[in-house]
VOLUM-375353 format. One record per residue (C-alpha): residue in three letters; y, z, x negated. Coordinates in steps of 0.05 Angstrom, whole numbers, padded with zeros to 5 digits. Layout:
BEGIN
+------+--------+--------+--------+
! palo !      v !      w !      u !
+------+--------+--------+--------+
!  ALA !      Y !      Z !      X !
...
+------+--------+--------+--------+
// end
This chain:
BEGIN
+------+--------+--------+--------+
! palo !      v !      w !      u !
+------+--------+--------+--------+
!  UNK !  00206 !  00288 ! -00449 !
!  UNK !  00269 !  00259 ! -00440 !
!  UNK !  00280 !  00227 ! -00361 !
!  UNK !  00274 !  00159 ! -00363 !
!  UNK !  00312 !  00113 ! -00311 !
!  UNK !  00274 !  00076 ! -00267 !
!  UNK !  00282 ! -00010 ! -00284 !
!  UNK !  00310 ! -00040 ! -00234 !
!  UNK !  00280 ! -00071 ! -00175 !
!  UNK !  00257 ! -00146 ! -00196 !
!  UNK !  00290 ! -00204 ! -00156 !
!  UNK !  00234 ! -00230 ! -00099 !
!  UNK !  00259 ! -00307 ! -00102 !
!  UNK !  00222 ! -00353 ! -00132 !
!  UNK !  00255 ! -00426 ! -00128 !
!  UNK !  00294 ! -00429 ! -00058 !
!  UNK !  00269 ! -00480 ! -00007 !
!  UNK !  00200 ! -00479 ! -00043 !
!  UNK !  00140 ! -00454 !  00001 !
!  UNK !  00073 ! -00435 ! -00022 !
!  UNK !  00021 ! -00475 !  00006 !
!  UNK !  00000 ! -00415 !  00047 !
!  UNK !  00066 ! -00411 !  00085 !
!  UNK !  00069 ! -00485 !  00100 !
!  UNK !  00035 ! -00488 !  00160 !
!  UNK !  00057 ! -00431 !  00189 !
!  UNK !  00085 ! -00453 !  00246 !
!  UNK !  00026 ! -00488 !  00272 !
!  UNK !  00000 ! -00419 !  00290 !
!  UNK !  00003 ! -00396 !  00364 !
!  UNK !  00026 ! -00328 !  00383 !
!  UNK ! -00033 ! -00292 !  00413 !
!  UNK !  00015 ! -00241 !  00440 !
!  UNK !  00082 ! -00213 !  00457 !
!  UNK !  00077 ! -00148 !  00409 !
!  UNK !  00099 ! -00075 !  00445 !
!  UNK !  00161 ! -00055 !  00416 !
!  UNK !  00157 ! -00002 !  00358 !
!  UNK !  00197 !  00062 !  00355 !
!  UNK !  00264 !  00057 !  00330 !
!  UNK !  00281 !  00104 !  00267 !
!  UNK !  00307 !  00183 !  00288 !
!  UNK !  00337 !  00233 !  00261 !
!  UNK !  00336 !  00223 !  00179 !
!  UNK !  00288 !  00169 !  00182 !
!  UNK !  00304 !  00116 !  00146 !
!  UNK !  00263 !  00046 !  00156 !
!  UNK !  00234 !  00025 !  00084 !
!  UNK !  00195 ! -00036 !  00115 !
!  UNK !  00180 ! -00072 !  00184 !
!  UNK !  00119 ! -00113 !  00204 !
!  UNK !  00158 ! -00158 !  00261 !
!  UNK !  00100 ! -00208 !  00302 !
!  UNK !  00064 ! -00216 !  00249 !
!  UNK !  00001 ! -00260 !  00249 !
!  UNK ! -00054 ! -00271 !  00183 !
!  UNK ! -00105 ! -00325 !  00182 !
!  UNK ! -00173 ! -00335 !  00133 !
!  UNK ! -00183 ! -00406 !  00150 !
!  UNK ! -00191 ! -00413 !  00220 !
!  UNK ! -00204 ! -00339 !  00229 !
!  UNK ! -00144 ! -00303 !  00254 !
!  UNK ! -00146 ! -00232 !  00222 !
!  UNK ! -00073 ! -00204 !  00254 !
!  UNK ! -00049 ! -00216 !  00322 !
!  UNK !  00028 ! -00207 !  00322 !
!  UNK !  00032 ! -00134 !  00300 !
!  UNK !  00098 ! -00100 !  00292 !
!  UNK !  00101 ! -00033 !  00260 !
!  UNK !  00150 !  00006 !  00219 !
!  UNK !  00143 !  00029 !  00165 !
!  UNK !  00188 !  00093 !  00151 !
!  UNK !  00214 !  00115 !  00078 !
!  UNK !  00186 !  00173 !  00041 !
!  UNK !  00128 !  00187 !  00095 !
!  UNK !  00062 !  00172 !  00094 !
!  UNK !  00031 !  00126 !  00145 !
!  UNK ! -00038 !  00109 !  00159 !
!  UNK ! -00081 !  00062 !  00187 !
!  UNK ! -00135 !  00078 !  00229 !
!  UNK ! -00197 !  00041 !  00266 !
!  UNK ! -00256 !  00008 !  00266 !
!  UNK ! -00288 ! -00024 !  00211 !
!  UNK ! -00264 ! -00104 !  00221 !
!  UNK ! -00195 ! -00084 !  00256 !
!  UNK ! -00152 ! -00115 !  00210 !
!  UNK ! -00129 ! -00049 !  00165 !
!  UNK ! -00136 ! -00071 !  00094 !
!  UNK ! -00119 ! -00146 !  00123 !
!  UNK ! -00057 ! -00117 !  00143 !
!  UNK ! -00049 ! -00072 !  00081 !
!  UNK ! -00053 ! -00128 !  00032 !
!  UNK !  00004 ! -00165 !  00070 !
!  UNK !  00048 ! -00122 !  00037 !
!  UNK !  00035 ! -00140 ! -00028 !
!  UNK !  00006 ! -00215 ! -00023 !
!  UNK ! -00058 ! -00202 ! -00048 !
!  UNK ! -00080 ! -00252 ! -00007 !
!  UNK ! -00057 ! -00300 ! -00045 !
!  UNK ! -00107 ! -00304 ! -00091 !
!  UNK ! -00151 ! -00330 ! -00040 !
!  UNK ! -00150 ! -00406 ! -00013 !
!  UNK ! -00139 ! -00427 !  00063 !
!  UNK ! -00101 ! -00360 !  00074 !
!  UNK ! -00030 ! -00369 !  00117 !
!  UNK !  00017 ! -00318 !  00146 !
!  UNK !  00065 ! -00325 !  00208 !
!  UNK !  00117 ! -00277 !  00227 !
!  UNK !  00158 ! -00225 !  00171 !
!  UNK !  00147 ! -00164 !  00133 !
!  UNK !  00224 ! -00142 !  00125 !
!  UNK !  00226 ! -00095 !  00056 !
!  UNK !  00296 ! -00054 !  00058 !
!  UNK !  00347 ! -00051 !  00046 !
!  UNK !  00337 ! -00117 !  00013 !
!  UNK !  00320 ! -00152 !  00087 !
!  UNK !  00280 ! -00192 !  00049 !
!  UNK !  00216 ! -00228 !  00082 !
!  UNK !  00159 ! -00212 !  00042 !
!  UNK !  00113 ! -00263 !  00065 !
!  UNK !  00165 ! -00313 !  00070 !
!  UNK !  00180 ! -00383 !  00034 !
!  UNK !  00201 ! -00374 ! -00042 !
!  UNK !  00174 ! -00302 ! -00050 !
!  UNK !  00147 ! -00286 ! -00123 !
!  UNK !  00083 ! -00251 ! -00109 !
!  UNK !  00081 ! -00227 ! -00178 !
!  UNK !  00150 ! -00194 ! -00162 !
!  UNK !  00126 ! -00168 ! -00102 !
!  UNK !  00066 ! -00133 ! -00127 !
!  UNK !  00117 ! -00096 ! -00188 !
!  UNK !  00156 ! -00072 ! -00132 !
!  UNK !  00088 ! -00048 ! -00082 !
!  UNK !  00030 ! -00023 ! -00113 !
!  UNK ! -00027 ! -00019 ! -00093 !
!  UNK ! -00090 !  00035 ! -00106 !
!  UNK ! -00160 !  00007 ! -00086 !
!  UNK ! -00224 !  00046 ! -00056 !
!  UNK ! -00263 !  00040 ! -00114 !
!  UNK ! -00233 !  00066 ! -00176 !
!  UNK ! -00218 ! -00010 ! -00222 !
!  UNK ! -00189 !  00013 ! -00287 !
!  UNK ! -00184 ! -00055 ! -00329 !
!  UNK ! -00233 ! -00049 ! -00392 !
!  UNK ! -00180 ! -00019 ! -00439 !
!  UNK ! -00157 !  00043 ! -00466 !
!  UNK ! -00122 !  00103 ! -00418 !
!  UNK ! -00063 !  00085 ! -00455 !
!  UNK ! -00051 !  00014 ! -00454 !
!  UNK ! -00084 !  00009 ! -00377 !
!  UNK ! -00012 !  00053 ! -00354 !
!  UNK !  00024 !  00012 ! -00402 !
!  UNK !  00005 ! -00047 ! -00373 !
!  UNK !  00060 ! -00072 ! -00326 !
!  UNK !  00116 ! -00040 ! -00376 !
!  UNK !  00081 ! -00095 ! -00421 !
!  UNK !  00087 ! -00143 ! -00369 !
!  UNK !  00156 ! -00130 ! -00344 !
!  UNK !  00174 ! -00136 ! -00426 !
!  UNK !  00233 ! -00109 ! -00459 !
!  UNK !  00206 ! -00042 ! -00474 !
!  UNK !  00209 ! -00012 ! -00542 !
!  UNK !  00144 !  00034 ! -00565 !
!  UNK !  00179 !  00095 ! -00553 !
!  UNK !  00199 !  00073 ! -00478 !
!  UNK !  00133 !  00055 ! -00469 !
!  UNK !  00106 !  00123 ! -00495 !
!  UNK !  00152 !  00163 ! -00449 !
!  UNK !  00138 !  00121 ! -00387 !
!  UNK !  00059 !  00117 ! -00402 !
!  UNK !  00064 !  00200 ! -00407 !
!  UNK !  00111 !  00209 ! -00342 !
!  UNK !  00060 !  00168 ! -00309 !
!  UNK !  00005 !  00208 ! -00324 !
!  UNK !  00039 !  00274 ! -00313 !
!  UNK !  00055 !  00243 ! -00241 !
!  UNK ! -00022 !  00226 ! -00229 !
!  UNK ! -00030 !  00299 ! -00242 !
!  UNK ! -00078 !  00268 ! -00306 !
!  UNK ! -00037 !  00285 ! -00372 !
!  UNK ! -00066 !  00351 ! -00384 !
!  UNK ! -00134 !  00322 ! -00380 !
!  UNK ! -00122 !  00266 ! -00417 !
!  UNK ! -00067 !  00270 ! -00466 !
!  UNK ! -00106 !  00279 ! -00535 !
!  UNK ! -00154 !  00220 ! -00514 !
!  UNK ! -00106 !  00171 ! -00492 !
!  UNK ! -00142 !  00113 ! -00538 !
!  UNK ! -00214 !  00134 ! -00512 !
!  UNK ! -00240 !  00074 ! -00459 !
!  UNK ! -00211 !  00082 ! -00385 !
!  UNK ! -00294 !  00086 ! -00363 !
!  UNK ! -00304 !  00150 ! -00396 !
!  UNK ! -00265 !  00186 ! -00346 !
!  UNK ! -00291 !  00215 ! -00288 !
!  UNK ! -00298 !  00175 ! -00221 !
!  UNK ! -00241 !  00218 ! -00192 !
!  UNK ! -00200 !  00214 ! -00254 !
!  UNK ! -00205 !  00139 ! -00260 !
!  UNK ! -00180 !  00143 ! -00190 !
!  UNK ! -00119 !  00183 ! -00210 !
!  UNK ! -00117 !  00137 ! -00266 !
!  UNK ! -00101 !  00068 ! -00227 !
!  UNK ! -00057 !  00118 ! -00192 !
!  UNK ! -00014 !  00127 ! -00261 !
!  UNK ! -00018 !  00057 ! -00276 !
!  UNK !  00005 !  00043 ! -00201 !
!  UNK !  00076 !  00096 ! -00221 !
!  UNK !  00090 !  00056 ! -00286 !
!  UNK !  00121 !  00004 ! -00248 !
!  UNK !  00171 !  00047 ! -00204 !
!  UNK !  00144 !  00022 ! -00142 !
!  UNK !  00173 !  00030 ! -00079 !
!  UNK !  00113 !  00031 ! -00036 !
!  UNK !  00039 !  00041 ! -00054 !
!  UNK ! -00018 !  00009 ! -00010 !
!  UNK ! -00076 !  00063 ! -00017 !
!  UNK ! -00135 !  00020 !  00013 !
!  UNK ! -00194 !  00079 !  00028 !
!  UNK ! -00181 !  00115 ! -00038 !
!  UNK ! -00233 !  00171 ! -00040 !
!  UNK ! -00283 !  00145 !  00002 !
!  UNK ! -00321 !  00137 ! -00068 !
!  UNK ! -00307 !  00206 ! -00089 !
!  UNK ! -00331 !  00276 ! -00087 !
!  UNK ! -00292 !  00323 ! -00037 !
!  UNK ! -00263 !  00357 ! -00098 !
!  UNK ! -00233 !  00296 ! -00130 !
!  UNK ! -00216 !  00282 ! -00058 !
!  UNK ! -00171 !  00337 ! -00050 !
!  UNK ! -00135 !  00325 ! -00111 !
!  UNK ! -00126 !  00254 ! -00088 !
!  UNK ! -00091 !  00280 ! -00025 !
!  UNK ! -00053 !  00337 ! -00052 !
!  UNK ! -00021 !  00274 ! -00104 !
!  UNK ! -00004 !  00227 ! -00049 !
!  UNK !  00032 !  00281 ! -00002 !
!  UNK !  00065 !  00295 ! -00070 !
!  UNK !  00083 !  00232 ! -00082 !
!  UNK !  00113 !  00216 ! -00021 !
!  UNK !  00179 !  00249 ! -00039 !
!  UNK !  00191 !  00200 ! -00090 !
!  UNK !  00163 !  00140 ! -00051 !
!  UNK !  00138 !  00103 !  00014 !
!  UNK !  00054 !  00107 !  00023 !
!  UNK !  00013 !  00061 !  00063 !
!  UNK ! -00062 !  00090 !  00071 !
!  UNK ! -00128 !  00057 !  00103 !
!  UNK ! -00172 !  00109 !  00122 !
!  UNK ! -00240 !  00115 !  00160 !
!  UNK ! -00235 !  00193 !  00154 !
!  UNK ! -00201 !  00215 !  00223 !
!  UNK ! -00192 !  00282 !  00186 !
!  UNK ! -00162 !  00263 !  00126 !
!  UNK ! -00111 !  00219 !  00164 !
!  UNK ! -00094 !  00280 !  00210 !
!  UNK ! -00082 !  00325 !  00141 !
!  UNK ! -00049 !  00273 !  00095 !
!  UNK ! -00001 !  00223 !  00141 !
!  UNK !  00061 !  00234 !  00182 !
!  UNK !  00058 !  00170 !  00226 !
!  UNK ! -00015 !  00135 !  00241 !
!  UNK ! -00021 !  00069 !  00272 !
!  UNK ! -00089 !  00053 !  00303 !
!  UNK ! -00119 ! -00013 !  00297 !
!  UNK ! -00174 ! -00057 !  00339 !
!  UNK ! -00191 ! -00124 !  00339 !
!  UNK ! -00133 ! -00147 !  00297 !
!  UNK ! -00082 ! -00117 !  00341 !
!  UNK ! -00030 ! -00054 !  00334 !
!  UNK ! -00060 !  00000 !  00397 !
!  UNK ! -00020 !  00043 !  00385 !
!  UNK !  00028 !  00086 !  00338 !
!  UNK !  00070 !  00144 !  00331 !
!  UNK !  00078 !  00206 !  00301 !
!  UNK !  00006 !  00233 !  00273 !
!  UNK !  00002 !  00301 !  00315 !
!  UNK !  00022 !  00262 !  00377 !
!  UNK ! -00025 !  00207 !  00364 !
!  UNK ! -00084 !  00248 !  00344 !
!  UNK ! -00074 !  00307 !  00409 !
!  UNK ! -00031 !  00272 !  00468 !
!  UNK ! -00052 !  00189 !  00455 !
!  UNK ! -00022 !  00146 !  00499 !
!  UNK ! -00077 !  00098 !  00508 !
!  UNK ! -00149 !  00105 !  00534 !
!  UNK ! -00175 !  00061 !  00471 !
!  UNK ! -00142 !  00105 !  00424 !
!  UNK ! -00170 !  00166 !  00450 !
!  UNK ! -00237 !  00144 !  00445 !
!  UNK ! -00238 !  00122 !  00380 !
!  UNK ! -00209 !  00188 !  00354 !
!  UNK ! -00267 !  00220 !  00395 !
!  UNK ! -00313 !  00188 !  00363 !
!  UNK ! -00339 !  00152 !  00429 !
!  UNK ! -00343 !  00088 !  00391 !
!  UNK ! -00327 !  00057 !  00321 !
+------+--------+--------+--------+
// end
């Protein structure tokens, strides 16, 4: 198969100076705290994205309180913490999923590098953001289409690709998700005929087809058996050589196995962030130690 050149990143700007409804009232949000400084890049580390004093509200409820967190390029960052601590809320800010619901609003920044654009700022096109930052959800959610059309969806949405190009990109994405050999003879069968683990890898292939810079995983293995879970973990570890990954997980062993960096969140705040071995073996905060050791959560 010939190597395909990825499409250039879509511009994120909408009409300059036009705010979306979820951004107009940001100035009314009072920061709850001054966040602790996060570690600067070191060695060969490069920032891919960075949350800076990020606040988020669902109506009157404040779900995130001044979160500042670096996301390093070609690394896996795990978000851990008890249910309701803001992990998934934080994750979904990166690709503007909250814009699909009324009365949600952001304050602060999520900078995407090297563009240095605020993903939650005014004039940013959420659709363009989602083409560059893909998401895989807790439960497999293939579209009610064929296997082929699931993967081709983002290519058709972008437009301008020939059938031969789409064919090649579908194969490339399915190979990237370690699914090609299992479905190459059934591409036009309904996606719901695949097993649960295969459906989740299909969703990953669908994400890969848009050549994302970041993939967001929201508890991607919680509904899978151990064998399928291991395949997803191995796949994510392989993918980090090509892109940046952020994963929400309740599974402490999974976070320790997969991630390079771990962020522990509690009640909408970032408690601790650092290299995964350090966070798990010698946490700096007592609350982190109590959570990781199973004393609560």
